[in-house]
C-alpha positions as CSV (number, residue, x, y, z in Angstrom):
1,M,85.6,91.8,89.2
2,V,86.9,93.4,92.4
3,G,86.9,97.2,92.8
4,T,89.1,97.7,95.7
5,S,91.7,95.8,97.8
6,S,89.3,95.9,100.8
7,E,87.0,93.5,98.9
8,L,89.8,90.9,99.1
9,S,90.7,88.9,102.2
10,R,94.0,89.8,103.9
11,S,95.4,86.6,102.6
12,L,94.5,87.2,99.0
13,Q,95.8,90.8,99.3
14,Q,99.2,89.3,100.4
15,Y,99.2,86.9,97.4
16,L,98.4,89.7,95.0
17,E,101.1,91.9,96.4
18,T,103.6,89.1,96.3
19,V,102.8,88.4,92.6
20,Y,103.2,92.1,91.9
21,L,106.6,92.3,93.7
22,L,107.9,89.1,91.9
23,Q,106.8,90.5,88.6
24,Q,108.7,93.7,89.3
25,Q,111.8,91.8,90.2
26,R,111.6,89.0,87.6
27,R,109.0,90.1,85.1
28,V,107.0,86.9,85.8
29,A,106.0,85.0,89.0
30,R,105.9,81.3,89.4
31,V,104.0,79.2,92.0
32,K,107.2,77.9,93.5
33,E,108.6,81.5,93.9
34,I,105.3,82.7,95.5
35,A,105.3,79.8,98.0
36,A,109.0,80.5,98.9
37,Q,108.4,84.3,99.2
38,M,105.4,83.8,101.5
39,G,106.6,80.8,103.4
40,V,103.7,78.6,102.5
41,Q,103.2,75.3,100.7
42,M,102.5,75.2,96.9
43,P,99.0,73.8,97.3
44,S,98.1,76.9,99.3
45,V,99.4,79.1,96.5
46,T,97.4,77.2,94.0
47,G,94.2,77.7,95.9
48,A,94.8,81.4,96.3
49,L,95.6,81.8,92.7
50,K,92.4,80.1,91.7
51,S,90.5,82.6,93.7
52,L,92.4,85.5,92.3
53,K,91.9,84.2,88.8
54,E,88.1,83.9,89.4
55,K,88.1,87.5,90.5
56,G,89.8,88.5,87.3
57,L,93.0,89.7,89.0
58,I,95.5,87.3,87.6
59,E,96.1,85.1,84.6
60,H,97.4,81.6,85.3
61,E,97.2,78.2,83.7
62,K,98.5,75.0,85.3
63,N,102.3,74.8,85.0
64,S,102.7,78.3,83.7
65,F,103.7,81.8,84.9
66,V,101.4,84.0,87.0
67,T,100.7,87.4,85.7
68,L,98.5,90.2,87.0
69,T,95.7,91.6,84.9
70,T,95.3,95.3,84.5
71,E,92.9,95.3,87.5
72,G,95.2,93.1,89.5
73,T,98.1,95.4,88.9
74,R,96.0,98.4,89.9
75,I,95.0,96.9,93.2
76,A,98.5,95.6,93.9
77,Q,99.9,99.1,93.3
78,Q,97.3,100.4,95.7
79,L,98.4,97.9,98.3
80,Q,102.0,98.8,97.7
81,R,101.2,102.5,98.1
82,V,99.5,102.0,101.4
83,H,102.4,99.8,102.6
84,S,104.9,102.5,101.6
85,V,103.0,105.3,103.4
86,L,102.7,103.3,106.6
87,Q,106.3,102.3,106.5
88,C,107.3,105.9,105.9
89,F,105.1,107.1,108.8
90,L,106.6,104.5,111.2
91,E,110.2,105.2,110.2
92,N,110.1,109.0,109.7
93,V,107.5,110.2,112.2
94,L,107.5,107.6,114.9
95,M,111.2,106.7,114.4
96,V,110.6,103.0,114.4
97,E,113.6,100.9,113.3
98,S,113.4,100.0,109.6
99,E,112.9,96.2,110.0
100,K,110.3,96.6,112.7
101,A,108.5,99.3,110.6
102,E,108.4,96.9,107.6
103,R,106.8,94.1,109.8
104,F,104.3,96.5,111.3
105,A,103.4,98.0,107.9
106,L,102.8,94.5,106.5
107,N,100.3,93.9,109.3
108,M,98.6,97.3,109.2
109,E,98.3,97.8,105.4
110,H,95.3,95.6,105.1
111,A,93.2,97.8,107.5
112,L,93.8,101.1,105.7
113,D,92.1,102.2,102.5
114,S,93.7,104.4,99.9
115,E,91.9,107.6,100.9
116,T,93.1,107.3,104.5
117,A,96.6,106.4,103.3
118,E,96.7,109.6,101.2
119,R,95.6,111.7,104.2
120,L,98.3,110.0,106.3
121,C,100.9,110.7,103.5
122,N,99.8,114.4,103.5
123,S,100.2,114.5,107.3
124,I,103.7,113.0,107.0
125,K,104.6,115.6,104.4
126,Y,103.3,118.4,106.5
127,F,105.0,117.2,109.6
128,T,108.4,116.6,108.0
129,T,108.5,119.7,105.8
130,E,106.5,122.3,107.7
131,L,106.6,121.5,111.4
132,A,110.1,120.2,111.6
133,T,111.4,123.0,109.5
134,K,109.5,125.9,111.1
135,Q,110.1,124.5,114.6
136,Q,113.6,123.6,113.8
137,I,113.4,120.3,115.5
138,T,116.3,118.0,114.9
139,R,115.9,114.3,114.5
140,E,117.5,113.7,117.9
141,Q,115.2,116.2,119.6
142,W,112.2,114.5,118.0
143,I,113.3,111.1,119.2
144,E,113.8,112.5,122.7
145,I,110.2,113.9,122.6
146,L,108.9,110.6,121.4
147,E,110.7,108.7,124.2
148,S,110.2,111.1,127.0
149,R,106.5,111.6,126.8
150,R,105.4,108.8,129.1
151,T,102.1,110.3,130.1
152,P,99.0,109.2,128.3
153,C,97.9,111.1,125.2
154,T,94.6,112.8,125.8
155,I,94.2,114.0,122.2
156,C,93.5,110.5,120.9
157,R,91.8,108.4,123.5
158,P,92.4,108.2,127.2
159,W,94.5,105.2,128.2
160,H,92.4,104.7,131.4
161,D,88.8,105.4,131.8
162,T,88.2,107.2,135.0
């Protein structure tokens, strides 16, 4: 059994999340639908499903539906939560266009654990409710701040070592 999503490869995380999303949309997932959704060949799906089944995350028999186990659902929901937090941060704090934020979140979600995602979520909440309200910064003013600050940020890490 797998305890956290970080114990799965990035690829297996994507398969698990795809099965979860298909189950949400259609109640069940099929190999053909998973392949189409991910843009891969059916033999690739079959191999990934075998690994997920061995880890106790899905139930699947040849020529049947794919369903998540309780543990598989828990991990897939965790992945979805991290994805949502990242997309929210990109769209609402960094003001990244929605499609681009979606793509970036897909790539970034595999590197972030749940605890860090919750801290990021709390930061977003604080920023959007406390700072923006108390400072009375409009969306347009915030975008201008983001786009006009061309000097390197010294708070995080210097851009250039001197």
